[in-house]
Structures are given as structure tokens and as C-alpha cells.
VOGU-3710 file (C-alpha; in Angstrom, 3 decimals, decimal comma):
1> mkkkkttisd> 61,491/91,274/126,094  59,957/88,740/123,740  61,426/88,771/120,176  58,992/89,558/117,542  58,113/86,586/115,356  59,315/86,828/111,810  56,406/86,877/109,254  56,117/86,218/105,596  55,819/89,999/105,045  59,344/90,462/106,609
11> vaekagvsks> 60,778/87,845/104,243  59,064/89,473/101,274  60,313/92,887/102,261  63,924/92,035/102,711  64,025/89,790/99,688  62,328/92,482/97,583  59,601/90,261/96,349  55,873/90,042/96,918  54,325/87,905/99,691  52,741/85,589/96,916
21> tvsqyinqrf> 56,141/84,948/95,572  57,351/84,021/99,031  54,334/81,796/99,442  55,033/80,157/96,002  58,692/79,414/97,284  57,380/78,026/100,539  55,144/75,659/98,552  57,813/74,678/96,129  56,226/76,292/93,129  59,323/77,185/91,259
31> rymsaetkdr> 58,138/76,898/87,679  57,663/80,691/87,206  60,501/81,710/89,551  64,002/82,684/88,391  66,973/80,954/90,013  68,113/84,406/91,348  64,763/84,992/93,045  64,683/81,539/94,523  68,216/81,881/95,940  67,491/85,285/97,384
41> ieqviqeldf> 64,432/84,134/99,207  66,221/81,099/100,523  69,077/83,251/101,876  66,628/85,699/103,627  64,656/82,781/105,169  67,998/81,486/106,720  69,096/84,894/107,828  65,787/85,675/109,438  65,391/81,982/110,837  61,815/82,132/109,346
51> rpndnarnlk> 59,644/79,179/110,106  56,581/79,113/107,873  53,292/78,081/109,476  50,151/76,799/107,909  48,883/80,356/107,283  51,998/81,108/105,337  51,742/78,019/103,263  48,094/78,597/102,399  48,481/82,227/101,795  45,900/83,351/99,175
61> vkktkvigil> 46,809/85,963/96,610  44,297/88,870/96,584  41,708/88,308/93,729  42,603/90,240/90,604  39,104/90,051/89,223  40,614/89,110/85,833  39,905/86,009/83,960  42,109/84,689/81,264  40,479/83,239/78,128  42,776/81,177/75,902
71> vanilhtlst> 41,152/80,574/72,497  42,428/77,944/70,087  41,710/80,107/66,994  40,083/83,497/67,113  39,084/82,965/63,509  36,464/80,371/64,580  33,078/82,101/64,935  32,108/79,671/67,526  34,824/80,872/69,744  34,259/84,465/69,405
81> eiirtveeql> 30,521/84,077/70,083  31,027/81,932/73,126  33,628/84,364/74,514  31,137/87,280/74,043  28,665/85,500/76,131  31,171/84,499/78,738  32,353/88,054/78,981  28,910/89,279/79,572  28,237/86,855/82,346  31,621/87,607/84,104
91> qqhgmkvfic> 31,092/91,425/83,788  27,843/90,943/85,793  30,209/89,738/88,588  32,621/92,520/88,282  35,159/90,504/86,310  37,296/91,478/83,278  38,767/89,197/80,606  42,184/88,930/79,218  41,806/87,056/75,727  44,828/85,287/74,119
101> dsaddpekek> 44,835/83,408/70,719  46,995/80,434/70,527  46,448/80,209/66,688  46,284/76,347/66,863  49,931/76,296/68,135  50,504/74,166/71,286  53,800/76,022/71,958  52,053/79,388/71,771  49,240/78,096/73,969  51,940/77,089/76,612
111> eyldllvstq> 53,478/80,490/76,485  50,195/82,196/77,013  49,375/79,982/79,959  52,618/80,814/81,559  51,685/84,504/81,019  48,246/84,104/82,656  49,496/82,256/85,681  52,361/84,731/86,225  49,740/87,614/86,041  47,702/85,833/88,709
121> vdgiiifpvg> 44,466/85,689/87,005  41,647/84,307/89,097  40,857/81,524/86,621  41,472/80,392/82,969  38,979/79,221/80,384  40,785/77,262/77,695  39,846/76,006/74,158  42,819/73,593/74,323  45,016/72,806/71,309  47,750/70,852/72,978
131> ndfkvynyli> 47,833/67,340/74,139  50,527/67,641/76,917  48,381/66,775/79,923  51,176/68,036/82,303  50,719/71,609/81,136  46,950/71,626/82,154  47,399/69,456/85,260  49,814/72,044/86,516  46,819/74,476/86,770  44,756/71,900/88,613
141> dhsipmvfvd> 47,621/70,984/90,986  48,029/74,498/91,993  44,373/75,074/92,487  43,990/77,507/89,537  40,241/77,379/88,458  40,053/76,100/84,842  37,251/75,155/82,388  37,845/73,581/79,067  35,524/74,588/76,128  34,893/72,676/72,884
151> rlvdgvtsds> 37,584/70,155/73,571  38,815/67,593/75,992  42,463/66,404/76,750  43,382/62,831/77,596  44,748/62,611/81,057  43,172/65,802/82,356  40,035/65,880/84,546  38,439/69,360/84,420  35,096/70,991/84,042  34,329/70,950/80,363
161> vlldnhaaif> 31,666/72,322/77,981  31,209/71,090/74,439  28,864/69,992/71,781  27,576/66,427/71,454  29,688/65,849/68,388  28,295/62,480/67,504  24,794/63,702/67,605  25,710/66,685/65,489  27,283/64,665/62,631  24,323/62,044/62,844
171> lavsmlaekg> 21,888/64,855/62,278  23,902/66,032/59,151  24,346/62,544/57,696  20,694/61,590/58,391  19,386/64,780/56,582  21,386/63,860/53,464  20,498/60,165/53,623  16,852/61,059/53,835  17,282/63,118/50,578  18,607/60,075/48,846
181> heniafltlp> 22,355/60,744/48,994  24,596/57,768/49,208  28,045/59,156/48,196  28,841/61,633/50,950  32,120/63,221/51,658  33,292/64,676/54,983  35,962/67,298/55,305  37,615/68,568/58,515  40,846/70,208/59,658  43,887/68,170/60,562
191> idipitprle> 43,899/65,487/63,314  47,701/65,289/63,829  46,940/66,865/67,190  43,952/64,964/68,843  41,359/67,844/68,713  38,195/66,353/70,280  35,539/67,726/67,742  37,478/66,683/64,730  38,025/63,096/66,015  34,572/62,746/67,311
201> riegfkkama> 33,017/63,936/64,152  34,992/61,581/61,995  34,063/58,691/64,339  30,471/59,907/64,380  30,418/60,135/60,521  31,468/56,645/60,187  28,794/55,410/62,581  26,082/57,564/61,065  26,857/56,290/57,553  26,670/52,697/58,854
211> shklevredd> 23,414/53,249/60,512  21,950/54,294/57,288  23,555/51,317/55,608  25,778/53,488/53,453  29,197/52,520/52,418  32,144/54,339/54,055  35,257/54,707/52,042  38,440/56,053/53,563  38,806/58,433/50,616  35,420/60,096/51,602
221> ihslprnqiq> 36,947/61,337/54,748  39,464/64,144/54,508  41,379/65,904/57,330  43,831/68,507/56,108  45,031/72,170/56,547  42,676/74,855/55,507  45,055/76,032/52,749  44,899/72,724/51,133  41,136/72,104/51,147  40,457/73,586/47,740
231> eklaqifdae> 43,197/71,512/46,153  41,702/68,521/47,669  38,170/69,416/46,349  39,573/69,669/42,890  40,761/65,998/43,104  37,461/64,805/44,659  35,408/66,341/41,853  37,850/65,056/39,356  37,148/61,522/40,510  35,177/59,083/38,473
241> kpptaivagn> 32,324/59,091/40,984  32,318/62,432/42,833  30,244/62,922/45,980  26,714/64,123/45,653  26,934/65,715/49,167  29,589/67,131/51,435  29,528/67,709/55,209  31,810/70,461/56,415  33,426/69,768/59,649  33,267/73,534/60,807
251> dlvlreilsy> 32,760/77,142/59,571  36,318/77,392/58,337  36,101/74,350/56,207  32,759/75,507/54,872  34,326/78,812/53,650  36,814/76,949/51,547  34,204/74,615/50,214  31,866/77,458/49,164  34,846/79,503/47,691  35,866/76,424/45,503
261> lkkqkisipg> 32,263/75,603/44,350  31,730/79,313/43,353  34,901/79,428/41,387  34,176/76,255/39,629  30,577/77,157/39,078  29,364/73,868/40,698  25,709/74,477/41,721  24,275/73,965/45,171  22,242/71,757/45,729  21,920/70,840/42,003
271> evaivsiddv> 25,316/69,196/41,678  26,253/68,896/45,291  24,504/69,212/48,571  26,065/70,917/51,704  25,541/70,548/55,357  27,852/72,335/57,753  28,572/71,960/61,446  28,370/75,437/63,038  25,608/77,723/62,190  27,461/81,040/61,413
281> aytefyepsi> 25,699/84,315/60,322  26,627/84,177/56,584  25,006/80,752/56,055  21,556/82,174/56,414  22,327/84,936/53,795  24,468/82,846/51,258  22,861/82,012/48,047  21,480/79,323/48,449  21,234/79,584/52,199  23,228/76,689/53,908
291> ttigqpiqqm> 21,748/73,883/56,124  23,705/73,846/59,277  23,972/71,998/62,609  23,866/74,784/65,253  25,438/74,795/68,664  23,506/76,378/71,625  26,289/79,003/71,972  24,544/81,240/74,707  23,898/78,259/76,869  27,324/77,010/76,539
301> giktaellln> 28,725/80,351/77,294  26,483/80,763/80,351  27,561/77,409/81,652  31,257/78,035/81,093  31,042/81,273/83,203  28,999/79,549/85,808  31,395/76,752/86,296  34,358/78,971/86,474  32,784/81,365/88,924  31,715/78,534/91,272
311> ritnldqtpy> 35,254/77,139/91,350  36,715/80,600/91,902  34,421/81,349/94,948  34,808/77,821/96,260  31,055/77,318/96,279  31,424/74,278/94,076  33,587/71,424/95,402  31,844/68,658/93,439  33,824/66,436/91,096  34,588/67,777/87,683
321> ityrfapeli> 31,827/67,362/85,073  31,840/67,347/81,327  28,708/69,050/79,896  27,626/68,055/76,322  25,038/70,154/74,722  22,495/68,974/72,146  22,857/70,284/68,524  20,141/71,699/66,286  19,505/70,949/62,767  18,713/74,203/60,895
331> vrnsc> 17,272/73,232/57,416  17,808/75,726/54,570  18,211/75,349/50,828  21,591/73,711/50,284  20,344/70,061/50,239
//
């Protein structure tokens, strides 16, 4: 009588693990596997004289219908609004989302990525905060569908969705230059970790100022933590020649600027004009209403969901693409 061929299910049952764990062992994916589990599977494979075939090596884990969303900072209005649109799109395809907040901490981001991978989500949407390309390339190397939102990472090629940051800052500076402002300051959050929008907006600010033949002084550009912004503003306005206009790098920076100006009773736009990147709800109702550079959030969210779904269903085998969306100048009363 012909001996029954040992299967991956036999190995999994005897080792007390799932078939997907055995498949990970066969494909030498040990990152999320304990040494004890690894040794146990190896022993069972030897005992059963298991010879994995291509089907075992290519075993697909059953779809979980769960998507992981790893947001850089949940306090960013942009992030929450994009997530809402993405979730709406995914729900139409029977998907649920698992949202994690890395709070601008690369180590926390890595821990959440480990969690999402270990729970076998079908794909991951990332607002990246780290710059360790190996962390993200691990996902690509192991065929885990992934889309970057708002940011890029050097050394990582992935589908990405973000604003045309140079165009956004050009709109802001041009608006102020046309109003006659020459001494313009730009404030953004720290760039010790290379966050795409911050770096591109600083570079774009310099180019926009130069294109309008305006002097760019290094002390007109400030990148610092949110809790230091008001202290920096005190120094800026105490200078011999304070700026007549300020561009806020995002909505969190804008909040600190408005809070400081209100406390110091500095009038907008009488004493200083304000333009902010990111059109958040309160800017329309603040007194005076704030001129902003809006992002097409709904379009960005729809594209993000579309890209991920296409990768998950294997309908899209095309090269990875970075989609940049055009900004919109929303003129109000702050300049």
C-alpha cells in the first residue's frame, strides 16, 4: 500500500501551529517567529520527512478582510479626514480597518508594523515617520500590499499619495508677495527625521521667495517642536525687523501661531498676515478667517484605497507610482 504523502497540514497539526506559520518557516520568514516555534517546526519536518513543494512554499493565508492604517500623528486633521475617506471606500468592498497612531515615533511605528504583520492584515496604509528603509522594504519583499500617504521614504519604492508640496508653498508665498509682503517667515515642525512635506515645503519656500526676487534669510525659516513654537514667535516679534507675514507649515503649527497672536493681541492681518498649509474646519470660522492652501483630501483618500485594493486583488501588477495632487488656494481674510 502506497504511503500517504505528508502535507503541510500534517506538519502544522503535529507542531501545534497554523499552516501559515509552517509556510513562513519554509520560506525562511523568521522575523515574527520565536526560536522555540522555529525549532519545533524543524523537528517535526525531520520526523515526518516532509518535502515542501511549490504549493507549500506559495501557500496563501486566507484573506482577513482587515486593513491596517498606521498614521503618523492622529492629531493632524489631514490624517483623520483621509482615513475617513479611505475607510468609506474600503467598507464598500467588505473591508474593516485597524488604525494605529505612531505619534511621530519611529520605534512605535515599527512596533505597530510588527503587530499588523503578525495579525495578517491584507494590506497596510502608512503615513511614515521613520527613515529606516529596511522596515518598509520587509513588507514589499514579503508581498504585503502597502501604500504610503503624505510622505515618501528614501530607498523604498511603493505606491504613494501626497500633495504637490512645492506648488502648495508657491501659492502661499505668491499670495503674500502680491499683497506687497517682502519679509515673510515660514514655520514648520522638526526635520531631524526627514519628513517629506516639511523638507519639500522648506525647499519650496526658498524657491518661491527667490522667484519673486525676495530675500531669503535663514532666520526666516524655523523648524521646531510644537511646544517651542510660541517661544520662537516671541523672539521673532521681538526682533528689530519682525516679519509682516507668516506661512504655517501645517494645521498644528497654525494653532500655535494663532494662540500666540491672540495672547499678545497682535492683529491679523493688520500687524501680520497669515497663510497656512492645510484647510482645516476652524480656519473658515476663526476671526478673521484664515487663508489656506487646501489638499484634495477626498481624491487622495479614494486613490489610496484604490491603489491598495488593486494590489491586494492582484489586478494591478504595474510599477509603483507616486501620485501628487494639486493644491488649492482658499482666499479668506488673514492677508
